[in-house]
C-alpha positions in Angstrom: 217.1 44.9 249.8 214.5 47.2 251.3 215.5 49.8 253.8 213.9 49.2 257.3 211.8 52.4 257.2 210.5 51.7 253.7 209.7 48.1 254.7 207.8 49.4 257.8 205.7 51.8 255.6 204.9 49.0 253.2 203.9 46.7 256.0 201.7 49.3 257.8 200.0 50.2 254.5 199.4 46.5 253.6 198.1 45.7 257.1 195.6 48.5 257.0 194.4 47.5 253.5 194.0 43.9 254.6 192.1 45.0 257.7 189.6 47.0 255.6 189.2 44.0 253.2 188.5 41.7 256.1 186.0 44.3 257.4 184.3 44.2 254.0 184.0 40.4 254.1 182.7 40.6 257.7 180.0 43.1 256.6 179.0 40.9 253.7 178.8 37.7 255.8 176.9 39.3 258.7 173.1 38.9 258.5 171.4 42.3 258.9 168.7 44.4 257.3 169.4 46.4 254.2 169.6 49.7 256.0 172.2 48.6 258.5 174.3 46.9 255.8 174.1 50.0 253.6 175.2 52.2 256.5 178.1 49.8 257.3 179.2 49.8 253.6 179.1 53.6 253.7 181.3 53.8 256.7 183.6 51.3 255.0 183.8 53.4 251.9 184.7 56.5 254.0 187.4 54.4 255.6 188.8 53.3 252.3 188.8 56.9 251.0 190.6 58.2 254.1 193.1 55.4 253.9 193.8 56.2 250.2 194.2 59.9 251.0 196.8 59.0 253.7 198.5 55.8 252.4 199.1 56.7 248.8 201.3 59.7 249.7 203.0 57.7 252.4 204.0 55.0 249.9 205.1 57.6 247.4 207.2 59.3 250.0 208.8 55.9 251.0 210.8 56.0 247.7 212.8 58.9 248.8 215.2 58.5 251.7 214.9 62.1 252.6 211.1 61.9 253.1 210.7 58.4 254.6 210.1 59.8 258.1 207.1 61.8 256.9 205.9 58.8 255.0 206.1 56.6 258.1 204.2 59.3 260.1 201.5 59.3 257.4 201.3 55.5 257.3 200.9 55.4 261.1 198.4 58.4 261.2 195.2 56.3 260.9 196.3 54.2 263.9 197.1 57.3 265.9 193.8 58.9 265.0 191.9 55.7 266.0 193.7 55.6 269.4 193.0 59.3 269.9 189.3 58.8 269.1 189.0 55.8 271.5 190.7 57.7 274.3 188.1 60.5 274.2 
């Protein structure tokens, strides 16, 4: 049985990955010119890279009970950054 904090880290990581995959599909299905679509794919690649930099350590830290709090913070960090950016 998964511990609650480990389960939360896995659910947050999975949710963020699914969100970016849906954004990828949305970009592919939206009619636009090549320049706009290329720019959107570029932003999406930056998002995937940032997510990988934050989520991979969070999932690795979820294995240790001692470091699960740090892992949960790292998993929630992209949401916190987006909320901070939108508040400016």
